[in-house]
Every structure is written in C-alpha cells, then in structure tokens.
PDB file as gemmi writes it, atoms N, CA and C in Angstrom:
CRYST1    1.000    1.000    1.000  90.00  90.00  90.00 P 1                      
ATOM      1  N   MET A   1    -109.986  -2.454 231.401  1.00  0.00           N  
ATOM      2  CA  MET A   1    -108.591  -2.115 231.531  1.00  0.00           C  
ATOM      3  C   MET A   1    -108.036  -2.766 232.784  1.00  0.00           C  
ATOM      4  N   PRO A   2    -107.130  -3.687 232.624  1.00  0.00           N  
ATOM      5  CA  PRO A   2    -106.558  -4.343 233.800  1.00  0.00           C  
ATOM      6  C   PRO A   2    -105.653  -3.385 234.571  1.00  0.00           C  
ATOM      7  N   GLY A   3    -105.712  -3.496 235.882  1.00  0.00           N  
ATOM      8  CA  GLY A   3    -104.846  -2.695 236.739  1.00  0.00           C  
ATOM      9  C   GLY A   3    -105.081  -1.198 236.611  1.00  0.00           C  
ATOM     10  N   LEU A   4    -106.323  -0.810 236.458  1.00  0.00           N  
ATOM     11  CA  LEU A   4    -106.643   0.601 236.290  1.00  0.00           C  
ATOM     12  C   LEU A   4    -106.482   1.338 237.614  1.00  0.00           C  
ATOM     13  N   THR A   5    -105.654   2.330 237.603  1.00  0.00           N  
ATOM     14  CA  THR A   5    -105.495   3.194 238.767  1.00  0.00           C  
ATOM     15  C   THR A   5    -105.866   4.604 238.344  1.00  0.00           C  
ATOM     16  N   LEU A   6    -105.996   5.461 239.302  1.00  0.00           N  
ATOM     17  CA  LEU A   6    -106.348   6.841 238.994  1.00  0.00           C  
ATOM     18  C   LEU A   6    -105.298   7.484 238.092  1.00  0.00           C  
ATOM     19  N   ILE A   7    -104.039   7.233 238.380  1.00  0.00           N  
ATOM     20  CA  ILE A   7    -102.958   7.817 237.575  1.00  0.00           C  
ATOM     21  C   ILE A   7    -103.037   7.305 236.143  1.00  0.00           C  
ATOM     22  N   ASN A   8    -103.200   5.974 235.985  1.00  0.00           N  
ATOM     23  CA  ASN A   8    -103.308   5.405 234.644  1.00  0.00           C  
ATOM     24  C   ASN A   8    -104.505   5.979 233.905  1.00  0.00           C  
ATOM     25  N   PHE A   9    -105.618   6.119 234.611  1.00  0.00           N  
ATOM     26  CA  PHE A   9    -106.824   6.665 233.996  1.00  0.00           C  
ATOM     27  C   PHE A   9    -106.595   8.097 233.516  1.00  0.00           C  
ATOM     28  N   LEU A  10    -105.922   8.904 234.338  1.00  0.00           N  
ATOM     29  CA  LEU A  10    -105.663  10.288 233.952  1.00  0.00           C  
ATOM     30  C   LEU A  10    -104.736  10.368 232.743  1.00  0.00           C  
ATOM     31  N   PHE A  11    -103.705   9.518 232.713  1.00  0.00           N  
ATOM     32  CA  PHE A  11    -102.826   9.485 231.545  1.00  0.00           C  
ATOM     33  C   PHE A  11    -103.598   9.047 230.303  1.00  0.00           C  
ATOM     34  N   PHE A  12    -104.468   8.058 230.471  1.00  0.00           N  
ATOM     35  CA  PHE A  12    -105.283   7.556 229.366  1.00  0.00           C  
ATOM     36  C   PHE A  12    -106.168   8.669 228.813  1.00  0.00           C  
ATOM     37  N   ARG A  13    -106.814   9.413 229.707  1.00  0.00           N  
ATOM     38  CA  ARG A  13    -107.693  10.515 229.267  1.00  0.00           C  
ATOM     39  C   ARG A  13    -106.906  11.596 228.548  1.00  0.00           C  
ATOM     40  N   GLU A  14    -105.736  11.905 229.073  1.00  0.00           N  
ATOM     41  CA  GLU A  14    -104.897  12.923 228.436  1.00  0.00           C  
ATOM     42  C   GLU A  14    -104.488  12.476 227.034  1.00  0.00           C  
ATOM     43  N   GLU A  15    -104.099  11.215 226.914  1.00  0.00           N  
ATOM     44  CA  GLU A  15    -103.705  10.675 225.616  1.00  0.00           C  
ATOM     45  C   GLU A  15    -104.872  10.694 224.633  1.00  0.00           C  
ATOM     46  N   GLU A  16    -106.051  10.331 225.094  1.00  0.00           N  
ATOM     47  CA  GLU A  16    -107.238  10.353 224.237  1.00  0.00           C  
ATOM     48  C   GLU A  16    -107.585  11.784 223.833  1.00  0.00           C  
ATOM     49  N   GLY A  17    -107.403  12.720 224.742  1.00  0.00           N  
ATOM     50  CA  GLY A  17    -107.647  14.125 224.413  1.00  0.00           C  
ATOM     51  C   GLY A  17    -106.725  14.609 223.309  1.00  0.00           C  
ATOM     52  N   HIS A  18    -105.442  14.236 223.399  1.00  0.00           N  
ATOM     53  CA  HIS A  18    -104.485  14.598 222.352  1.00  0.00           C  
ATOM     54  C   HIS A  18    -104.876  13.956 221.025  1.00  0.00           C  
ATOM     55  N   ARG A  19    -105.273  12.687 221.092  1.00  0.00           N  
ATOM     56  CA  ARG A  19    -105.661  11.972 219.871  1.00  0.00           C  
ATOM     57  C   ARG A  19    -106.847  12.660 219.208  1.00  0.00           C  
ATOM     58  N   TRP A  20    -107.853  13.038 220.008  1.00  0.00           N  
ATOM     59  CA  TRP A  20    -109.041  13.689 219.457  1.00  0.00           C  
ATOM     60  C   TRP A  20    -108.711  15.056 218.878  1.00  0.00           C  
ATOM     61  N   ARG A  21    -107.876  15.839 219.572  1.00  0.00           N  
ATOM     62  CA  ARG A  21    -107.515  17.157 219.044  1.00  0.00           C  
ATOM     63  C   ARG A  21    -106.784  17.020 217.712  1.00  0.00           C  
ATOM     64  N   LYS A  22    -105.897  16.041 217.629  1.00  0.00           N  
ATOM     65  CA  LYS A  22    -105.163  15.807 216.388  1.00  0.00           C  
ATOM     66  C   LYS A  22    -106.111  15.400 215.268  1.00  0.00           C  
ATOM     67  N   LEU A  23    -107.036  14.492 215.558  1.00  0.00           N  
ATOM     68  CA  LEU A  23    -107.977  14.030 214.543  1.00  0.00           C  
ATOM     69  C   LEU A  23    -108.916  15.144 214.093  1.00  0.00           C  
ATOM     70  N   ILE A  24    -109.394  15.946 215.027  1.00  0.00           N  
ATOM     71  CA  ILE A  24    -110.284  17.054 214.661  1.00  0.00           C  
ATOM     72  C   ILE A  24    -109.536  18.059 213.782  1.00  0.00           C  
ATOM     73  N   GLY A  25    -108.291  18.343 214.121  1.00  0.00           N  
ATOM     74  CA  GLY A  25    -107.484  19.242 213.294  1.00  0.00           C  
ATOM     75  C   GLY A  25    -107.280  18.692 211.895  1.00  0.00           C  
ATOM     76  N   GLU A  26    -106.984  17.388 211.805  1.00  0.00           N  
ATOM     77  CA  GLU A  26    -106.811  16.756 210.501  1.00  0.00           C  
ATOM     78  C   GLU A  26    -108.098  16.777 209.696  1.00  0.00           C  
ATOM     79  N   LEU A  27    -109.210  16.536 210.376  1.00  0.00           N  
ATOM     80  CA  LEU A  27    -110.516  16.530 209.726  1.00  0.00           C  
ATOM     81  C   LEU A  27    -110.822  17.908 209.136  1.00  0.00           C  
ATOM     82  N   GLU A  28    -110.631  18.949 209.925  1.00  0.00           N  
ATOM     83  CA  GLU A  28    -110.888  20.309 209.449  1.00  0.00           C  
ATOM     84  C   GLU A  28    -109.957  20.678 208.300  1.00  0.00           C  
ATOM     85  N   GLU A  29    -108.682  20.325 208.434  1.00  0.00           N  
ATOM     86  CA  GLU A  29    -107.715  20.636 207.387  1.00  0.00           C  
ATOM     87  C   GLU A  29    -108.058  19.902 206.093  1.00  0.00           C  
ATOM     88  N   SER A  30    -108.448  18.639 206.197  1.00  0.00           N  
ATOM     89  CA  SER A  30    -108.813  17.866 205.009  1.00  0.00           C  
ATOM     90  C   SER A  30    -110.013  18.478 204.305  1.00  0.00           C  
ATOM     91  N   ARG A  31    -110.994  18.910 205.067  1.00  0.00           N  
ATOM     92  CA  ARG A  31    -112.184  19.523 204.461  1.00  0.00           C  
ATOM     93  C   ARG A  31    -111.828  20.816 203.731  1.00  0.00           C  
ATOM     94  N   VAL A  32    -110.964  21.635 204.326  1.00  0.00           N  
ATOM     95  CA  VAL A  32    -110.548  22.882 203.685  1.00  0.00           C  
ATOM     96  C   VAL A  32    -109.794  22.581 202.396  1.00  0.00           C  
ATOM     97  N   VAL A  33    -108.887  21.612 202.439  1.00  0.00           N  
ATOM     98  CA  VAL A  33    -108.102  21.266 201.256  1.00  0.00           C  
ATOM     99  C   VAL A  33    -109.010  20.729 200.153  1.00  0.00           C  
ATOM    100  N   ILE A  34    -109.987  19.914 200.505  1.00  0.00           N  
ATOM    101  CA  ILE A  34    -110.913  19.371 199.507  1.00  0.00           C  
ATOM    102  C   ILE A  34    -111.684  20.502 198.834  1.00  0.00           C  
ATOM    103  N   ILE A  35    -112.168  21.449 199.615  1.00  0.00           N  
ATOM    104  CA  ILE A  35    -112.917  22.582 199.044  1.00  0.00           C  
ATOM    105  C   ILE A  35    -112.026  23.400 198.113  1.00  0.00           C  
ATOM    106  N   GLU A  36    -110.794  23.697 198.555  1.00  0.00           N  
ATOM    107  CA  GLU A  36    -109.877  24.486 197.728  1.00  0.00           C  
ATOM    108  C   GLU A  36    -109.499  23.751 196.448  1.00  0.00           C  
ATOM    109  N   GLU A  37    -109.219  22.458 196.553  1.00  0.00           N  
ATOM    110  CA  GLU A  37    -108.862  21.680 195.367  1.00  0.00           C  
ATOM    111  C   GLU A  37    -110.034  21.581 194.397  1.00  0.00           C  
ATOM    112  N   ALA A  38    -111.241  21.419 194.922  1.00  0.00           N  
ATOM    113  CA  ALA A  38    -112.426  21.333 194.061  1.00  0.00           C  
ATOM    114  C   ALA A  38    -112.644  22.654 193.323  1.00  0.00           C  
ATOM    115  N   GLU A  39    -112.420  23.774 193.999  1.00  0.00           N  
ATOM    116  CA  GLU A  39    -112.566  25.086 193.361  1.00  0.00           C  
ATOM    117  C   GLU A  39    -111.535  25.295 192.268  1.00  0.00           C  
ATOM    118  N   ASN A  40    -110.338  24.753 192.457  1.00  0.00           N  
ATOM    119  CA  ASN A  40    -109.263  24.916 191.483  1.00  0.00           C  
ATOM    120  C   ASN A  40    -109.243  23.809 190.439  1.00  0.00           C  
ATOM    121  N   GLY A  41    -110.194  22.899 190.510  1.00  0.00           N  
ATOM    122  CA  GLY A  41    -110.261  21.806 189.540  1.00  0.00           C  
ATOM    123  C   GLY A  41    -109.201  20.741 189.759  1.00  0.00           C  
ATOM    124  N   GLY A  42    -108.704  20.628 190.967  1.00  0.00           N  
ATOM    125  CA  GLY A  42    -107.671  19.644 191.279  1.00  0.00           C  
ATOM    126  C   GLY A  42    -108.252  18.276 191.583  1.00  0.00           C  
ATOM    127  N   ASN A  43    -107.370  17.337 191.804  1.00  0.00           N  
ATOM    128  CA  ASN A  43    -107.765  15.966 192.128  1.00  0.00           C  
ATOM    129  C   ASN A  43    -108.040  15.878 193.624  1.00  0.00           C  
ATOM    130  N   VAL A  44    -109.276  15.622 193.994  1.00  0.00           N  
ATOM    131  CA  VAL A  44    -109.644  15.564 195.409  1.00  0.00           C  
ATOM    132  C   VAL A  44    -109.740  14.132 195.924  1.00  0.00           C  
ATOM    133  N   GLY A  45    -109.510  13.159 195.066  1.00  0.00           N  
ATOM    134  CA  GLY A  45    -109.664  11.752 195.451  1.00  0.00           C  
ATOM    135  C   GLY A  45    -108.802  11.345 196.630  1.00  0.00           C  
ATOM    136  N   ILE A  46    -107.534  11.739 196.611  1.00  0.00           N  
ATOM    137  CA  ILE A  46    -106.644  11.333 197.705  1.00  0.00           C  
ATOM    138  C   ILE A  46    -107.032  12.015 199.011  1.00  0.00           C  
ATOM    139  N   TYR A  47    -107.518  13.248 198.900  1.00  0.00           N  
ATOM    140  CA  TYR A  47    -107.924  13.978 200.104  1.00  0.00           C  
ATOM    141  C   TYR A  47    -109.218  13.408 200.680  1.00  0.00           C  
ATOM    142  N   GLU A  48    -110.123  12.990 199.793  1.00  0.00           N  
ATOM    143  CA  GLU A  48    -111.365  12.372 200.262  1.00  0.00           C  
ATOM    144  C   GLU A  48    -111.082  11.036 200.935  1.00  0.00           C  
ATOM    145  N   LYS A  49    -110.087  10.308 200.403  1.00  0.00           N  
ATOM    146  CA  LYS A  49    -109.708   9.029 201.018  1.00  0.00           C  
ATOM    147  C   LYS A  49    -109.159   9.266 202.423  1.00  0.00           C  
ATOM    148  N   ARG A  50    -108.286  10.259 202.570  1.00  0.00           N  
ATOM    149  CA  ARG A  50    -107.725  10.562 203.891  1.00  0.00           C  
ATOM    150  C   ARG A  50    -108.814  11.033 204.846  1.00  0.00           C  
ATOM    151  N   LEU A  51    -109.785  11.803 204.331  1.00  0.00           N  
ATOM    152  CA  LEU A  51    -110.901  12.254 205.153  1.00  0.00           C  
ATOM    153  C   LEU A  51    -111.675  11.058 205.689  1.00  0.00           C  
ATOM    154  N   ALA A  52    -111.911  10.063 204.829  1.00  0.00           N  
ATOM    155  CA  ALA A  52    -112.619   8.853 205.260  1.00  0.00           C  
ATOM    156  C   ALA A  52    -111.801   8.088 206.300  1.00  0.00           C  
ATOM    157  N   GLU A  53    -110.471   8.049 206.138  1.00  0.00           N  
ATOM    158  CA  GLU A  53    -109.608   7.371 207.109  1.00  0.00           C  
ATOM    159  C   GLU A  53    -109.678   8.057 208.473  1.00  0.00           C  
ATOM    160  N   VAL A  54    -109.639   9.377 208.476  1.00  0.00           N  
ATOM    161  CA  VAL A  54    -109.698  10.129 209.739  1.00  0.00           C  
ATOM    162  C   VAL A  54    -111.043   9.910 210.417  1.00  0.00           C  
ATOM    163  N   GLU A  55    -112.121   9.944 209.627  1.00  0.00           N  
ATOM    164  CA  GLU A  55    -113.447   9.696 210.202  1.00  0.00           C  
ATOM    165  C   GLU A  55    -113.523   8.291 210.795  1.00  0.00           C  
ATOM    166  N   GLY A  56    -112.878   7.322 210.142  1.00  0.00           N  
ATOM    167  CA  GLY A  56    -112.833   5.960 210.676  1.00  0.00           C  
ATOM    168  C   GLY A  56    -112.055   5.885 211.978  1.00  0.00           C  
ATOM    169  N   GLU A  57    -110.940   6.613 212.054  1.00  0.00           N  
ATOM    170  CA  GLU A  57    -110.146   6.634 213.287  1.00  0.00           C  
ATOM    171  C   GLU A  57    -110.931   7.263 214.433  1.00  0.00           C  
ATOM    172  N   MET A  58    -111.795   8.217 214.103  1.00  0.00           N  
ATOM    173  CA  MET A  58    -112.598   8.856 215.145  1.00  0.00           C  
ATOM    174  C   MET A  58    -113.659   7.904 215.688  1.00  0.00           C  
ATOM    175  N   ARG A  59    -114.035   6.904 214.893  1.00  0.00           N  
ATOM    176  CA  ARG A  59    -115.042   5.946 215.341  1.00  0.00           C  
ATOM    177  C   ARG A  59    -114.451   4.824 216.194  1.00  0.00           C  
ATOM    178  N   LEU A  60    -113.123   4.735 216.253  1.00  0.00           N  
ATOM    179  CA  LEU A  60    -112.490   3.691 217.054  1.00  0.00           C  
ATOM    180  C   LEU A  60    -112.826   3.874 218.524  1.00  0.00           C  
ATOM    181  N   ARG A  61    -112.907   2.747 219.208  1.00  0.00           N  
ATOM    182  CA  ARG A  61    -113.106   2.813 220.661  1.00  0.00           C  
ATOM    183  C   ARG A  61    -111.919   3.518 221.301  1.00  0.00           C  
ATOM    184  N   PRO A  62    -112.145   4.239 222.389  1.00  0.00           N  
ATOM    185  CA  PRO A  62    -111.021   4.884 223.075  1.00  0.00           C  
ATOM    186  C   PRO A  62    -109.961   3.857 223.461  1.00  0.00           C  
ATOM    187  N   GLY A  63    -108.732   4.192 223.212  1.00  0.00           N  
ATOM    188  CA  GLY A  63    -107.634   3.297 223.542  1.00  0.00           C  
ATOM    189  C   GLY A  63    -107.157   2.487 222.357  1.00  0.00           C  
ATOM    190  N   LEU A  64    -108.029   2.181 221.410  1.00  0.00           N  
ATOM    191  CA  LEU A  64    -107.595   1.417 220.252  1.00  0.00           C  
ATOM    192  C   LEU A  64    -106.696   2.252 219.363  1.00  0.00           C  
ATOM    193  N   GLY A  65    -106.982   3.529 219.284  1.00  0.00           N  
ATOM    194  CA  GLY A  65    -106.122   4.411 218.509  1.00  0.00           C  
ATOM    195  C   GLY A  65    -104.721   4.439 219.083  1.00  0.00           C  
ATOM    196  N   SER A  66    -104.616   4.434 220.389  1.00  0.00           N  
ATOM    197  CA  SER A  66    -103.315   4.449 221.049  1.00  0.00           C  
ATOM    198  C   SER A  66    -102.568   3.151 220.796  1.00  0.00           C  
ATOM    199  N   GLN A  67    -103.261   2.026 220.891  1.00  0.00           N  
ATOM    200  CA  GLN A  67    -102.629   0.732 220.655  1.00  0.00           C  
ATOM    201  C   GLN A  67    -102.176   0.622 219.212  1.00  0.00           C  
ATOM    202  N   GLN A  68    -102.992   1.126 218.296  1.00  0.00           N  
ATOM    203  CA  GLN A  68    -102.634   1.077 216.890  1.00  0.00           C  
ATOM    204  C   GLN A  68    -101.404   1.943 216.630  1.00  0.00           C  
ATOM    205  N   ALA A  69    -101.345   3.109 217.234  1.00  0.00           N  
ATOM    206  CA  ALA A  69    -100.202   3.997 217.060  1.00  0.00           C  
ATOM    207  C   ALA A  69     -98.939   3.362 217.629  1.00  0.00           C  
ATOM    208  N   GLN A  70     -99.049   2.694 218.779  1.00  0.00           N  
ATOM    209  CA  GLN A  70     -97.891   2.035 219.367  1.00  0.00           C  
ATOM    210  C   GLN A  70     -97.407   0.903 218.476  1.00  0.00           C  
ATOM    211  N   ALA A  71     -98.327   0.157 217.887  1.00  0.00           N  
ATOM    212  CA  ALA A  71     -97.941  -0.946 217.007  1.00  0.00           C  
ATOM    213  C   ALA A  71     -97.231  -0.410 215.771  1.00  0.00           C  
ATOM    214  N   ASN A  72     -97.685   0.719 215.244  1.00  0.00           N  
ATOM    215  CA  ASN A  72     -97.061   1.305 214.063  1.00  0.00           C  
ATOM    216  C   ASN A  72     -95.750   1.994 214.392  1.00  0.00           C  
ATOM    217  N   ALA A  73     -95.559   2.393 215.644  1.00  0.00           N  
ATOM    218  CA  ALA A  73     -94.360   3.117 216.034  1.00  0.00           C  
ATOM    219  C   ALA A  73     -93.165   2.192 216.231  1.00  0.00           C  
ATOM    220  N   GLN A  74     -93.417   0.897 216.398  1.00  0.00           N  
ATOM    221  CA  GLN A  74     -92.320  -0.031 216.624  1.00  0.00           C  
ATOM    222  C   GLN A  74     -91.536  -0.230 215.330  1.00  0.00           C  
ATOM    223  N   LEU A  75     -90.241  -0.267 215.464  1.00  0.00           N  
ATOM    224  CA  LEU A  75     -89.392  -0.476 214.308  1.00  0.00           C  
ATOM    225  C   LEU A  75     -89.482  -1.924 213.845  1.00  0.00           C  
ATOM    226  N   PRO A  76     -89.362  -2.157 212.548  1.00  0.00           N  
ATOM    227  CA  PRO A  76     -89.398  -3.538 212.062  1.00  0.00           C  
ATOM    228  C   PRO A  76     -88.163  -4.292 212.528  1.00  0.00           C  
ATOM    229  N   ASP A  77     -88.299  -5.609 212.594  1.00  0.00           N  
ATOM    230  CA  ASP A  77     -87.159  -6.432 212.991  1.00  0.00           C  
ATOM    231  C   ASP A  77     -86.048  -6.287 211.954  1.00  0.00           C  
ATOM    232  N   CYS A  78     -84.874  -6.046 212.449  1.00  0.00           N  
ATOM    233  CA  CYS A  78     -83.730  -5.867 211.569  1.00  0.00           C  
ATOM    234  C   CYS A  78     -82.554  -6.611 212.190  1.00  0.00           C  
ATOM    235  N   PRO A  79     -81.988  -7.562 211.458  1.00  0.00           N  
ATOM    236  CA  PRO A  79     -80.845  -8.284 212.024  1.00  0.00           C  
ATOM    237  C   PRO A  79     -79.659  -7.341 212.194  1.00  0.00           C  
ATOM    238  N   LEU A  80     -78.968  -7.523 213.286  1.00  0.00           N  
ATOM    239  CA  LEU A  80     -77.828  -6.663 213.583  1.00  0.00           C  
ATOM    240  C   LEU A  80     -76.521  -7.328 213.173  1.00  0.00           C  
ATOM    241  N   LYS A  81     -76.494  -7.853 211.989  1.00  0.00           N  
ATOM    242  CA  LYS A  81     -75.276  -8.484 211.477  1.00  0.00           C  
ATOM    243  C   LYS A  81     -74.548  -7.473 210.609  1.00  0.00           C  
ATOM    244  N   TRP A  82     -73.311  -7.268 210.939  1.00  0.00           N  
ATOM    245  CA  TRP A  82     -72.506  -6.346 210.162  1.00  0.00           C  
ATOM    246  C   TRP A  82     -71.591  -7.161 209.265  1.00  0.00           C  
ATOM    247  N   ASP A  83     -71.890  -7.175 208.006  1.00  0.00           N  
ATOM    248  CA  ASP A  83     -71.092  -7.937 207.047  1.00  0.00           C  
ATOM    249  C   ASP A  83     -70.090  -6.995 206.397  1.00  0.00           C  
ATOM    250  N   ARG A  84     -68.842  -7.182 206.742  1.00  0.00           N  
ATOM    251  CA  ARG A  84     -67.802  -6.319 206.183  1.00  0.00           C  
ATOM    252  C   ARG A  84     -67.054  -7.021 205.058  1.00  0.00           C  
ATOM    253  N   GLY A  85     -67.585  -8.142 204.622  1.00  0.00           N  
ATOM    254  CA  GLY A  85     -66.940  -8.851 203.528  1.00  0.00           C  
ATOM    255  C   GLY A  85     -65.660  -9.554 203.937  1.00  0.00           C  
ATOM    256  N   LEU A  86     -65.540  -9.878 205.218  1.00  0.00           N  
ATOM    257  CA  LEU A  86     -64.325 -10.549 205.693  1.00  0.00           C  
ATOM    258  C   LEU A  86     -64.442 -12.026 205.555  1.00  0.00           C  
TER     259      LEU A  86                                                      
END                                                                             
C-alpha cells in the first residue's frame, strides 16, 4: 500500500471489518434461505449461486473487495447533451 499511514491503515481495517460483517451476514442468510427453500421444495439454484459468489468474495485479498465496490459504485459515462428538438 503506497503512502500507508496509521490513519489510512485504521480506515482500511475498519472498512475491511464492515466488509467481513456484511459478507458473514449474507452467508448466514443465504444458508438459511437455501434450507427453507429446500424444505418447501423451492428452487435453490439461484441461492446456491449467490452463496458461491459470497464465498468467493470472502476469499479475495483484503482491499480488493473495496476496490471492486468502488469500481461498481461509479456511474457509467453519460453524455450531458440536452436535446430539446430545437
């Protein structure tokens, strides 16, 4: 990490902690939903896919999840041309 300072490190750790808590919550919720859907004879395929995605996100190196989230959070390029038909 270039330019690592104590403050940056603490923010990084806090962000990673939030990411892990969110992923663990999603993981637990996905497992509960899969069990309930299986008991009710529902389609568990989409839930199993999401479970695999969450497990993959948990395997990412620390910081990559944050970079990926920032890349996805950016709005797509949109031209600011207002065509009023003039």
